[in-house]
Biopython code that builds the backbone (N, CA, C, O; Angstrom):
import numpy as np
from Bio.PDB.StructureBuilder import StructureBuilder

atoms = [
    (1, "UNK", "N", (-10.401, -25.552, -1.787)),
    (1, "UNK", "CA", (-9.562, -24.407, -1.962)),
    (1, "UNK", "C", (-8.387, -24.557, -0.998)),
    (1, "UNK", "O", (-8.579, -24.747, 0.203)),
    (2, "UNK", "N", (-7.186, -24.472, -1.527)),
    (2, "UNK", "CA", (-6.008, -24.660, -0.704)),
    (2, "UNK", "C", (-5.403, -23.352, -0.208)),
    (2, "UNK", "O", (-4.812, -23.309, 0.871)),
    (3, "UNK", "N", (-5.549, -22.294, -0.986)),
    (3, "UNK", "CA", (-4.859, -21.055, -0.637)),
    (3, "UNK", "C", (-5.674, -19.855, -1.101)),
    (3, "UNK", "O", (-6.224, -19.852, -2.202)),
    (4, "UNK", "N", (-5.742, -18.845, -0.254)),
    (4, "UNK", "CA", (-6.416, -17.593, -0.595)),
    (4, "UNK", "C", (-5.410, -16.472, -0.385)),
    (4, "UNK", "O", (-4.727, -16.421, 0.638)),
    (5, "UNK", "N", (-5.324, -15.577, -1.360)),
    (5, "UNK", "CA", (-4.428, -14.431, -1.270)),
    (5, "UNK", "C", (-5.244, -13.157, -1.352)),
    (5, "UNK", "O", (-6.247, -13.093, -2.062)),
    (6, "UNK", "N", (-4.807, -12.140, -0.617)),
    (6, "UNK", "CA", (-5.458, -10.850, -0.785)),
    (6, "UNK", "C", (-4.810, -10.144, -1.974)),
    (6, "UNK", "O", (-3.909, -10.696, -2.606)),
    (7, "UNK", "N", (-5.262, -8.934, -2.283)),
    (7, "UNK", "CA", (-4.790, -8.263, -3.489)),
    (7, "UNK", "C", (-3.332, -7.843, -3.437)),
    (7, "UNK", "O", (-2.763, -7.490, -4.470)),
    (8, "UNK", "N", (-2.712, -7.871, -2.266)),
    (8, "UNK", "CA", (-1.287, -7.569, -2.191)),
    (8, "UNK", "C", (-0.448, -8.828, -2.000)),
    (8, "UNK", "O", (0.756, -8.736, -1.759)),
    (9, "UNK", "N", (-1.075, -10.013, -2.105)),
    (9, "UNK", "CA", (-0.337, -11.264, -2.090)),
    (9, "UNK", "C", (-0.150, -11.923, -0.745)),
    (9, "UNK", "O", (0.583, -12.908, -0.647)),
    (10, "UNK", "N", (-0.793, -11.411, 0.309)),
    (10, "UNK", "CA", (-0.673, -12.041, 1.626)),
    (10, "UNK", "C", (-1.641, -13.210, 1.731)),
    (10, "UNK", "O", (-2.753, -13.156, 1.206)),
    (11, "UNK", "N", (-1.210, -14.267, 2.414)),
    (11, "UNK", "CA", (-2.082, -15.416, 2.644)),
    (11, "UNK", "C", (-3.199, -15.047, 3.616)),
    (11, "UNK", "O", (-2.973, -14.364, 4.614)),
    (12, "UNK", "N", (-4.399, -15.508, 3.306)),
    (12, "UNK", "CA", (-5.557, -15.321, 4.170)),
    (12, "UNK", "C", (-6.164, -16.692, 4.395)),
    (12, "UNK", "O", (-6.439, -17.410, 3.433)),
    (13, "UNK", "N", (-6.379, -17.069, 5.646)),
    (13, "UNK", "CA", (-6.995, -18.371, 5.929)),
    (13, "UNK", "C", (-8.418, -18.372, 5.386)),
    (13, "UNK", "O", (-9.203, -17.487, 5.726)),
    (14, "UNK", "N", (-8.772, -19.365, 4.535)),
    (14, "UNK", "CA", (-10.092, -19.356, 3.893)),
    (14, "UNK", "C", (-11.257, -19.411, 4.864)),
    (14, "UNK", "O", (-12.262, -18.737, 4.639)),
    (15, "UNK", "N", (-11.161, -20.192, 5.940)),
    (15, "UNK", "CA", (-12.294, -20.360, 6.840)),
    (15, "UNK", "C", (-12.299, -19.330, 7.967)),
    (15, "UNK", "O", (-13.326, -19.129, 8.614)),
    (16, "UNK", "N", (-11.176, -18.685, 8.204)),
    (16, "UNK", "CA", (-11.085, -17.784, 9.336)),
    (16, "UNK", "C", (-10.213, -16.578, 8.993)),
    (16, "UNK", "O", (-9.083, -16.484, 9.472)),
    (17, "UNK", "N", (-10.718, -15.656, 8.174)),
    (17, "UNK", "CA", (-9.898, -14.505, 7.789)),
    (17, "UNK", "C", (-9.556, -13.627, 8.984)),
    (17, "UNK", "O", (-10.290, -13.583, 9.971)),
    (18, "UNK", "N", (-8.462, -12.950, 8.880)),
    (18, "UNK", "CA", (-8.000, -12.030, 9.918)),
    (18, "UNK", "C", (-9.063, -10.971, 10.178)),
    (18, "UNK", "O", (-9.720, -10.517, 9.240)),
    (19, "UNK", "N", (-9.245, -10.568, 11.432)),
    (19, "UNK", "CA", (-10.244, -9.529, 11.741)),
    (19, "UNK", "C", (-10.025, -8.223, 10.973)),
    (19, "UNK", "O", (-10.963, -7.440, 10.817)),
    (20, "UNK", "N", (-8.810, -7.977, 10.493)),
    (20, "UNK", "CA", (-8.552, -6.760, 9.723)),
    (20, "UNK", "C", (-9.387, -6.713, 8.450)),
    (20, "UNK", "O", (-9.586, -5.635, 7.889)),
    (21, "UNK", "N", (-9.882, -7.862, 7.981)),
    (21, "UNK", "CA", (-10.673, -7.917, 6.756)),
    (21, "UNK", "C", (-12.173, -7.803, 7.017)),
    (21, "UNK", "O", (-12.950, -7.696, 6.068)),
    (22, "UNK", "N", (-12.592, -7.823, 8.267)),
    (22, "UNK", "CA", (-14.018, -7.884, 8.607)),
    (22, "UNK", "C", (-14.833, -6.736, 8.021)),
    (22, "UNK", "O", (-15.979, -6.941, 7.621)),
    (23, "UNK", "N", (-14.276, -5.554, 7.965)),
    (23, "UNK", "CA", (-15.028, -4.394, 7.475)),
    (23, "UNK", "C", (-14.608, -3.952, 6.087)),
    (23, "UNK", "O", (-14.939, -2.845, 5.661)),
    (24, "UNK", "N", (-13.877, -4.809, 5.373)),
    (24, "UNK", "CA", (-13.445, -4.458, 4.023)),
    (24, "UNK", "C", (-14.536, -4.844, 3.023)),
    (24, "UNK", "O", (-15.217, -5.853, 3.209)),
    (25, "UNK", "N", (-14.706, -4.053, 1.970)),
    (25, "UNK", "CA", (-15.760, -4.346, 0.993)),
    (25, "UNK", "C", (-15.438, -5.566, 0.140)),
    (25, "UNK", "O", (-14.280, -5.832, -0.181)),
    (26, "UNK", "N", (-16.486, -6.299, -0.218)),
    (26, "UNK", "CA", (-16.356, -7.427, -1.139)),
    (26, "UNK", "C", (-16.243, -6.856, -2.545)),
    (26, "UNK", "O", (-17.083, -6.064, -2.972)),
    (27, "UNK", "N", (-15.195, -7.265, -3.264)),
    (27, "UNK", "CA", (-14.974, -6.782, -4.626)),
    (27, "UNK", "C", (-15.549, -7.720, -5.671)),
    (27, "UNK", "O", (-15.966, -7.285, -6.744)),
    (28, "UNK", "N", (-15.570, -9.021, -5.354)),
    (28, "UNK", "CA", (-15.981, -10.029, -6.331)),
    (28, "UNK", "C", (-16.475, -11.250, -5.590)),
    (28, "UNK", "O", (-15.970, -11.572, -4.514)),
    (29, "UNK", "N", (-17.457, -11.935, -6.153)),
    (29, "UNK", "CA", (-17.928, -13.190, -5.568)),
    (29, "UNK", "C", (-18.060, -14.235, -6.658)),
    (29, "UNK", "O", (-18.299, -13.922, -7.824)),
    (30, "UNK", "N", (-17.895, -15.496, -6.244)),
    (30, "UNK", "CA", (-18.092, -16.633, -7.161)),
    (30, "UNK", "C", (-18.761, -17.736, -6.385)),
    (30, "UNK", "O", (-18.220, -18.129, -5.352)),
    (31, "UNK", "N", (-19.876, -18.262, -6.791)),
    (31, "UNK", "CA", (-20.595, -17.910, -8.010)),
    (31, "UNK", "C", (-21.317, -16.568, -7.879)),
    (31, "UNK", "O", (-21.438, -15.999, -6.794)),
    (32, "UNK", "N", (-21.787, -16.094, -9.023)),
    (32, "UNK", "CA", (-22.505, -14.834, -9.072)),
    (32, "UNK", "C", (-23.804, -14.901, -8.275)),
    (32, "UNK", "O", (-24.312, -15.984, -7.986)),
    (33, "UNK", "N", (-24.331, -13.733, -7.925)),
    (33, "UNK", "CA", (-25.615, -13.644, -7.228)),
    (33, "UNK", "C", (-26.696, -14.320, -8.062)),
    (33, "UNK", "O", (-26.717, -14.191, -9.286)),
    (34, "UNK", "N", (-27.593, -15.042, -7.395)),
    (34, "UNK", "CA", (-28.706, -15.703, -8.071)),
    (34, "UNK", "C", (-28.413, -17.115, -8.521)),
    (34, "UNK", "O", (-29.332, -17.824, -8.932)),
    (35, "UNK", "N", (-27.147, -17.558, -8.458)),
    (35, "UNK", "CA", (-26.787, -18.924, -8.842)),
    (35, "UNK", "C", (-27.055, -19.837, -7.654)),
    (35, "UNK", "O", (-26.651, -19.526, -6.534)),
    (36, "UNK", "N", (-27.734, -20.963, -7.885)),
    (36, "UNK", "CA", (-28.038, -21.915, -6.814)),
    (36, "UNK", "C", (-26.817, -22.778, -6.519)),
    (36, "UNK", "O", (-26.143, -23.257, -7.431)),
    (37, "UNK", "N", (-26.545, -22.966, -5.235)),
    (37, "UNK", "CA", (-25.465, -23.855, -4.793)),
    (37, "UNK", "C", (-26.039, -24.797, -3.745)),
    (37, "UNK", "O", (-27.007, -24.450, -3.068)),
    (38, "UNK", "N", (-25.450, -25.999, -3.602)),
    (38, "UNK", "CA", (-25.931, -26.928, -2.577)),
    (38, "UNK", "C", (-25.720, -26.336, -1.175)),
    (38, "UNK", "O", (-24.881, -25.453, -1.003)),
    (39, "UNK", "N", (-26.465, -26.808, -0.184)),
    (39, "UNK", "CA", (-26.325, -26.277, 1.173)),
    (39, "UNK", "C", (-24.895, -26.323, 1.711)),
    (39, "UNK", "O", (-24.518, -25.453, 2.496)),
    (40, "UNK", "N", (-24.105, -27.288, 1.325)),
    (40, "UNK", "CA", (-22.716, -27.379, 1.778)),
    (40, "UNK", "C", (-21.748, -26.788, 0.748)),
    (40, "UNK", "O", (-20.534, -26.960, 0.862)),
    (41, "UNK", "N", (-22.289, -26.093, -0.256)),
    (41, "UNK", "CA", (-21.460, -25.533, -1.319)),
    (41, "UNK", "C", (-20.582, -24.402, -0.814)),
    (41, "UNK", "O", (-20.762, -23.900, 0.296)),
    (42, "UNK", "N", (-19.642, -24.016, -1.637)),
    (42, "UNK", "CA", (-18.704, -22.958, -1.276)),
    (42, "UNK", "C", (-18.961, -21.712, -2.107)),
    (42, "UNK", "O", (-19.292, -21.786, -3.290)),
    (43, "UNK", "N", (-18.805, -20.583, -1.467)),
    (43, "UNK", "CA", (-18.860, -19.287, -2.139)),
    (43, "UNK", "C", (-17.516, -18.631, -1.887)),
    (43, "UNK", "O", (-17.052, -18.558, -0.748)),
    (44, "UNK", "N", (-16.896, -18.156, -2.950)),
    (44, "UNK", "CA", (-15.592, -17.509, -2.828)),
    (44, "UNK", "C", (-15.778, -15.999, -2.925)),
    (44, "UNK", "O", (-16.532, -15.496, -3.758)),
    (45, "UNK", "N", (-15.065, -15.293, -2.047)),
    (45, "UNK", "CA", (-15.120, -13.837, -2.038)),
    (45, "UNK", "C", (-13.722, -13.271, -2.221)),
    (45, "UNK", "O", (-12.737, -13.831, -1.740)),
    (46, "UNK", "N", (-13.658, -12.162, -2.919)),
    (46, "UNK", "CA", (-12.428, -11.376, -2.990)),
    (46, "UNK", "C", (-12.748, -10.089, -2.258)),
    (46, "UNK", "O", (-13.659, -9.353, -2.637)),
    (47, "UNK", "N", (-11.981, -9.822, -1.196)),
    (47, "UNK", "CA", (-12.220, -8.610, -0.418)),
    (47, "UNK", "C", (-11.064, -7.646, -0.586)),
    (47, "UNK", "O", (-9.941, -8.043, -0.898)),
    (48, "UNK", "N", (-11.353, -6.397, -0.378)),
    (48, "UNK", "CA", (-10.334, -5.358, -0.470)),
    (48, "UNK", "C", (-9.300, -5.561, 0.631)),
    (48, "UNK", "O", (-9.632, -5.993, 1.735)),
    (49, "UNK", "N", (-8.063, -5.250, 0.326)),
    (49, "UNK", "CA", (-6.997, -5.357, 1.320)),
    (49, "UNK", "C", (-7.154, -4.260, 2.365)),
    (49, "UNK", "O", (-7.585, -3.148, 2.061)),
    (50, "UNK", "N", (-6.802, -4.589, 3.585)),
    (50, "UNK", "CA", (-6.799, -3.603, 4.657)),
    (50, "UNK", "C", (-5.461, -2.881, 4.605)),
    (50, "UNK", "O", (-4.501, -3.287, 5.259)),
    (51, "UNK", "N", (-5.406, -1.822, 3.834)),
    (51, "UNK", "CA", (-4.145, -1.112, 3.637)),
    (51, "UNK", "C", (-3.855, -0.167, 4.784)),
    (51, "UNK", "O", (-4.753, 0.466, 5.339)),
    (52, "UNK", "N", (-2.602, -0.090, 5.119)),
    (52, "UNK", "CA", (-2.143, 0.830, 6.149)),
    (52, "UNK", "C", (-1.450, 2.000, 5.452)),
    (52, "UNK", "O", (-0.492, 1.803, 4.705)),
    (53, "UNK", "N", (-1.926, 3.190, 5.694)),
    (53, "UNK", "CA", (-1.292, 4.367, 5.096)),
    (53, "UNK", "C", (-0.029, 4.706, 5.889)),
    (53, "UNK", "O", (-0.046, 4.745, 7.120)),
    (54, "UNK", "N", (1.038, 4.945, 5.183)),
    (54, "UNK", "CA", (2.283, 5.327, 5.830)),
    (54, "UNK", "C", (2.315, 6.837, 6.021)),
    (54, "UNK", "O", (1.779, 7.601, 5.217)),
    (55, "UNK", "N", (2.950, 7.236, 7.092)),
    (55, "UNK", "CA", (3.101, 8.666, 7.340)),
    (55, "UNK", "C", (3.905, 9.295, 6.205)),
    (55, "UNK", "O", (4.780, 8.649, 5.629)),
    (56, "UNK", "N", (3.617, 10.525, 5.892)),
    (56, "UNK", "CA", (4.320, 11.220, 4.813)),
    (56, "UNK", "C", (4.631, 12.648, 5.246)),
    (56, "UNK", "O", (3.926, 13.234, 6.067)),
    (57, "UNK", "N", (5.684, 13.186, 4.684)),
    (57, "UNK", "CA", (6.039, 14.583, 4.919)),
    (57, "UNK", "C", (6.174, 15.269, 3.568)),
    (57, "UNK", "O", (6.483, 14.634, 2.560)),
    (58, "UNK", "N", (5.941, 16.550, 3.564)),
    (58, "UNK", "CA", (6.065, 17.323, 2.329)),
    (58, "UNK", "C", (7.528, 17.697, 2.119)),
    (58, "UNK", "O", (8.197, 18.167, 3.040)),
    (59, "UNK", "N", (8.018, 17.484, 0.895)),
    (59, "UNK", "CA", (9.401, 17.833, 0.557)),
    (59, "UNK", "C", (9.489, 19.347, 0.421)),
    (59, "UNK", "O", (8.728, 19.948, -0.337)),
    (60, "UNK", "N", (10.419, 19.970, 1.156)),
    (60, "UNK", "CA", (10.550, 21.428, 1.063)),
    (60, "UNK", "C", (11.195, 21.846, -0.259)),
    (60, "UNK", "O", (11.847, 21.039, -0.921)),
    (61, "UNK", "N", (11.010, 23.097, -0.634)),
    (61, "UNK", "CA", (11.668, 23.625, -1.822)),
    (61, "UNK", "C", (13.154, 23.767, -1.523)),
    (61, "UNK", "O", (13.541, 24.378, -0.526)),
    (62, "UNK", "N", (13.983, 23.198, -2.394)),
    (62, "UNK", "CA", (15.432, 23.215, -2.176)),
    (62, "UNK", "C", (16.170, 24.049, -3.223)),
    (62, "UNK", "O", (17.371, 24.287, -3.099)),
    (63, "UNK", "N", (15.459, 24.483, -4.236)),
    (63, "UNK", "CA", (16.086, 25.253, -5.310)),
    (63, "UNK", "C", (16.697, 26.526, -4.764)),
    (63, "UNK", "O", (16.064, 27.241, -3.988)),
    (64, "UNK", "N", (17.923, 26.810, -5.165)),
    (64, "UNK", "CA", (18.619, 28.019, -4.750)),
    (64, "UNK", "C", (19.401, 27.874, -3.454)),
    (64, "UNK", "O", (20.159, 28.772, -3.087)),
    (65, "UNK", "N", (19.228, 26.756, -2.757)),
    (65, "UNK", "CA", (19.971, 26.540, -1.519)),
    (65, "UNK", "C", (21.327, 25.916, -1.832)),
    (65, "UNK", "O", (21.515, 25.292, -2.876)),
    (66, "UNK", "N", (22.255, 26.096, -0.917)),
    (66, "UNK", "CA", (23.530, 25.377, -1.043)),
    (66, "UNK", "C", (23.273, 23.920, -0.673)),
    (66, "UNK", "O", (22.230, 23.588, -0.110)),
    (67, "UNK", "N", (24.221, 23.065, -0.989)),
    (67, "UNK", "CA", (24.082, 21.661, -0.648)),
    (67, "UNK", "C", (23.900, 21.486, 0.857)),
    (67, "UNK", "O", (23.054, 20.703, 1.291)),
    (68, "UNK", "N", (24.684, 22.206, 1.654)),
    (68, "UNK", "CA", (24.576, 22.110, 3.117)),
    (68, "UNK", "C", (23.207, 22.599, 3.600)),
    (68, "UNK", "O", (22.604, 21.997, 4.488)),
    (69, "UNK", "N", (22.726, 23.690, 3.009)),
    (69, "UNK", "CA", (21.413, 24.215, 3.397)),
    (69, "UNK", "C", (20.298, 23.246, 3.008)),
    (69, "UNK", "O", (19.350, 23.044, 3.767)),
    (70, "UNK", "N", (20.417, 22.656, 1.833)),
    (70, "UNK", "CA", (19.415, 21.694, 1.373)),
    (70, "UNK", "C", (19.385, 20.475, 2.293)),
    (70, "UNK", "O", (18.313, 19.990, 2.655)),
    (71, "UNK", "N", (20.566, 19.982, 2.668)),
    (71, "UNK", "CA", (20.642, 18.831, 3.556)),
    (71, "UNK", "C", (19.993, 19.160, 4.907)),
    (71, "UNK", "O", (19.253, 18.344, 5.455)),
    (72, "UNK", "N", (20.265, 20.327, 5.428)),
    (72, "UNK", "CA", (19.684, 20.755, 6.707)),
    (72, "UNK", "C", (18.162, 20.880, 6.603)),
    (72, "UNK", "O", (17.438, 20.484, 7.516)),
    (73, "UNK", "N", (17.685, 21.433, 5.490)),
    (73, "UNK", "CA", (16.239, 21.586, 5.287)),
    (73, "UNK", "C", (15.555, 20.217, 5.242)),
    (73, "UNK", "O", (14.462, 20.049, 5.784)),
    (74, "UNK", "N", (16.196, 19.244, 4.598)),
    (74, "UNK", "CA", (15.649, 17.895, 4.549)),
    (74, "UNK", "C", (15.633, 17.258, 5.938)),
    (74, "UNK", "O", (14.643, 16.645, 6.339)),
    (75, "UNK", "N", (16.725, 17.407, 6.657)),
    (75, "UNK", "CA", (16.808, 16.846, 8.006)),
    (75, "UNK", "C", (15.758, 17.461, 8.931)),
    (75, "UNK", "O", (15.238, 16.783, 9.818)),
    (76, "UNK", "N", (15.446, 18.734, 8.729)),
    (76, "UNK", "CA", (14.455, 19.414, 9.561)),
    (76, "UNK", "C", (13.062, 18.801, 9.445)),
    (76, "UNK", "O", (12.258, 18.919, 10.370)),
    (77, "UNK", "N", (12.767, 18.143, 8.312)),
    (77, "UNK", "CA", (11.457, 17.494, 8.142)),
    (77, "UNK", "C", (11.565, 15.976, 8.235)),
    (77, "UNK", "O", (10.616, 15.258, 7.917)),
    (78, "UNK", "N", (12.739, 15.487, 8.677)),
    (78, "UNK", "CA", (12.894, 14.045, 8.885)),
    (78, "UNK", "C", (13.326, 13.263, 7.666)),
    (78, "UNK", "O", (13.202, 12.039, 7.663)),
    (79, "UNK", "N", (13.831, 13.919, 6.623)),
    (79, "UNK", "CA", (14.283, 13.237, 5.418)),
    (79, "UNK", "C", (15.803, 13.213, 5.372)),
    (79, "UNK", "O", (16.467, 13.985, 6.064)),
    (80, "UNK", "N", (16.343, 12.331, 4.561)),
    (80, "UNK", "CA", (17.792, 12.237, 4.386)),
    (80, "UNK", "C", (18.131, 12.523, 2.932)),
    (80, "UNK", "O", (17.385, 12.155, 2.024)),
    (81, "UNK", "N", (19.249, 13.175, 2.724)),
    (81, "UNK", "CA", (19.728, 13.464, 1.371)),
    (81, "UNK", "C", (20.238, 12.180, 0.744)),
    (81, "UNK", "O", (21.059, 11.476, 1.331)),
    (82, "UNK", "N", (19.754, 11.880, -0.438)),
    (82, "UNK", "CA", (20.236, 10.721, -1.181)),
    (82, "UNK", "C", (21.451, 11.114, -2.004)),
    (82, "UNK", "O", (22.180, 12.043, -1.656)),
    (83, "UNK", "N", (21.653, 10.405, -3.083)),
    (83, "UNK", "CA", (22.794, 10.676, -3.961)),
    (83, "UNK", "C", (22.650, 12.077, -4.566)),
    (83, "UNK", "O", (21.578, 12.450, -5.044)),
    (84, "UNK", "N", (23.725, 12.832, -4.538)),
    (84, "UNK", "CA", (23.707, 14.156, -5.161)),
    (84, "UNK", "C", (24.726, 14.175, -6.290)),
    (84, "UNK", "O", (25.773, 13.532, -6.213)),
    (85, "UNK", "N", (24.406, 14.913, -7.327)),
    (85, "UNK", "CA", (25.266, 15.026, -8.503)),
    (85, "UNK", "C", (25.672, 16.484, -8.647)),
    (85, "UNK", "O", (24.836, 17.384, -8.578)),
    (86, "UNK", "N", (26.952, 16.704, -8.846)),
    (86, "UNK", "CA", (27.464, 18.059, -8.992)),
    (86, "UNK", "C", (27.813, 18.283, -10.471)),
    (86, "UNK", "O", (28.473, 17.455, -11.099)),
    (87, "UNK", "N", (27.360, 19.409, -11.004)),
    (87, "UNK", "CA", (27.704, 19.761, -12.397)),
    (87, "UNK", "C", (28.320, 21.145, -12.390)),
    (87, "UNK", "O", (28.012, 21.973, -11.533)),
    (88, "UNK", "N", (29.186, 21.384, -13.348)),
    (88, "UNK", "CA", (29.799, 22.704, -13.473)),
    (88, "UNK", "C", (29.019, 23.516, -14.498)),
    (88, "UNK", "O", (28.632, 23.020, -15.557)),
    (89, "UNK", "N", (28.806, 24.763, -14.152)),
    (89, "UNK", "CA", (28.115, 25.659, -15.090)),
    (89, "UNK", "C", (28.999, 26.875, -15.313)),
    (89, "UNK", "O", (29.718, 27.314, -14.415)),
    (90, "UNK", "N", (28.931, 27.410, -16.526)),
    (90, "UNK", "CA", (29.655, 28.654, -16.837)),
    (90, "UNK", "C", (28.801, 29.844, -16.498)),
    (90, "UNK", "O", (27.597, 29.876, -16.753)),
    (91, "UNK", "N", (29.454, 30.819, -15.917)),
    (91, "UNK", "CA", (28.727, 32.027, -15.585)),
    (91, "UNK", "C", (29.231, 33.178, -16.407)),
    (91, "UNK", "O", (28.737, 34.297, -16.271)),
]
sb = StructureBuilder()
sb.init_structure("model")
sb.init_model(0)
sb.init_chain("A")
sb.init_seg("    ")
for serial, (resi, resn, name, xyz) in enumerate(atoms, 1):
    if name == "N":
        sb.init_residue(resn, " ", resi, " ")
    sb.init_atom(name, np.array(xyz, "f"), 0.0, 1.0, " ", f" {name:<3s}", serial, name[0])
structure = sb.get_structure()
């Protein structure tokens, strides 16, 4: 085996996986359980990726605010206003 990838495409050393994978569940094995292999044979495992959750913030309600108020509300929770589109409405 020349190369092992985790489920997100990162290289994992076949003989010495990163400690981050030590407590991850095995998703698949080859050969299957109960199949005889020679004492020096190889067993391949697919383990779950050690995912890191990113911090998240809740988007505040912006409906009814002015553009300046909406921008300030976003900044208050650490977000930035992206592209805004202005439309004209008849009243």
